[in-house]
C-alpha positions in Angstrom: -25.4 -37.7 54.1 -23.6 -41.1 54.3 -23.7 -43.7 51.6 -23.1 -47.3 52.4 -20.6 -49.0 50.2 -21.2 -52.6 49.4 -18.0 -54.5 49.6 -16.9 -57.2 47.2 -18.3 -60.5 48.5 -17.1 -64.1 48.1 -20.2 -64.6 45.8 -18.9 -61.7 43.7 -15.4 -63.3 43.6 -16.9 -66.6 42.5 -18.8 -64.9 39.7 -15.6 -63.2 38.6 -13.5 -66.4 38.7 -16.2 -68.3 36.7 -16.6 -65.6 34.1 -12.8 -65.2 33.6 -12.4 -69.0 33.2 -15.2 -69.1 30.7 -13.5 -66.4 28.6 -10.1 -68.1 28.9 -11.6 -71.5 28.0 -13.2 -70.0 24.9 -9.8 -68.8 23.8 -8.2 -72.2 24.7 -6.1 -70.8 27.5 -5.5 -72.4 30.9 -5.2 -69.6 33.5 -4.9 -68.7 37.2 -7.4 -66.1 38.6 -7.0 -64.1 41.8 -9.6 -61.8 43.3 -8.6 -59.5 46.1 -10.8 -57.4 48.4 -10.2 -53.6 49.0 -7.7 -54.4 51.7 -5.6 -56.7 49.4 -6.8 -59.9 51.0 -7.6 -62.9 48.8 -11.3 -63.6 48.3 -10.7 -66.2 45.6 -8.0 -68.0 43.8 -8.1 -70.8 41.2 -5.4 -72.3 38.9 -6.7 -74.3 36.0 -5.3 -77.8 35.4 -2.5 -77.2 32.9 -1.9 -73.6 33.7 1.8 -72.8 34.0 2.8 -72.8 37.6 4.0 -69.2 37.6 0.6 -68.0 36.6 -0.6 -68.3 40.1 2.0 -65.8 41.3 1.5 -63.5 38.3 -2.3 -63.4 38.7 -1.9 -62.4 42.4 0.7 -59.8 41.7 -1.3 -58.3 38.8 -4.4 -58.0 41.0 -2.3 -56.4 43.8 -0.7 -53.9 41.5 -4.1 -52.9 40.0 -5.5 -52.5 43.5 -2.6 -50.5 44.9 -2.4 -48.1 42.0 -6.2 -48.1 41.2 -5.6 -48.7 37.5 -5.5 -51.6 35.1 -2.0 -53.0 34.8 -2.3 -52.7 31.0 -2.4 -48.9 31.5 0.8 -48.9 33.7 3.2 -50.9 31.5 4.8 -47.8 29.9 5.3 -46.1 33.3 8.0 -48.6 34.4 10.0 -48.5 31.2 13.5 -47.0 31.6 12.3 -43.5 30.8 9.0 -43.8 32.7 8.1 -42.0 35.9 7.7 -45.3 37.8 10.9 -46.9 36.5 12.3 -47.7 39.9 8.9 -48.4 41.7 9.0 -52.2 41.3 12.4 -52.4 43.0 11.9 -49.5 45.4 9.1 -51.2 47.3 9.2 -54.5 49.1 5.8 -55.4 47.6 4.7 -57.8 44.9 4.0 -55.3 42.1 3.9 -56.6 38.5 3.5 -54.2 35.6 2.1 -56.7 33.0 -1.4 -56.5 31.5 -4.0 -58.7 33.3 -4.8 -56.9 36.5 -7.9 -54.7 36.7 -9.3 -52.8 39.7 -12.9 -53.3 40.7 -15.0 -50.2 41.4 -18.5 -50.0 42.9 -20.3 -46.6 43.0 -17.0 -45.0 42.0 -15.1 -46.5 44.9 -12.4 -49.1 44.8 -13.6 -52.4 46.3 -11.0 -54.9 45.0 -9.2 -56.2 42.0 -8.9 -59.2 39.7 -5.7 -60.6 38.2 -5.3 -63.2 35.5 -2.1 -65.1 34.5 -1.4 -67.8 32.0 -2.2 -66.2 28.7 -0.5 -63.5 26.7 -0.8 -60.2 28.6 -3.5 -58.9 26.2 -5.5 -62.1 26.6 -5.2 -61.9 30.4 -6.5 -58.3 30.3 -9.4 -59.3 28.1 -10.3 -62.2 30.4 -10.3 -59.9 33.4 -12.5 -57.3 31.7 -14.9 -60.0 30.5 -15.3 -61.0 34.1 -16.0 -57.5 35.2 -18.6 -57.2 32.5 -20.3 -60.3 33.8 -20.2 -59.0 37.4 -21.9 -55.7 36.4 -24.9 -57.6 35.0 
């Protein structure tokens, strides 16, 4: 028996970006939002007016890290500390990993279909904006 997996669509990505921005605006934070599909390809990107320039890069790297490791970046921060098992991972790979809260994988029917990354706020804020967007998408 085969089940068809519905991939993340551009309409889904637009919903995620809009919901993340609403959450950030409510907190008074200008952000960048990146949504990637399961292959790591960009489906959506937006940087608010006034968001710090680096937030565009950090939002993308957070989304990529969450996608590649299949976990929220908030859950991975301790793994790259000097005594953590992934301590050398960020420098061992020639890939844009970033172990700062704000990246969250997106699952559908228990399977990874993409990721969202937020940059511009404090790490805890970025994580909360990303999870608020996922809640909106699930409705």
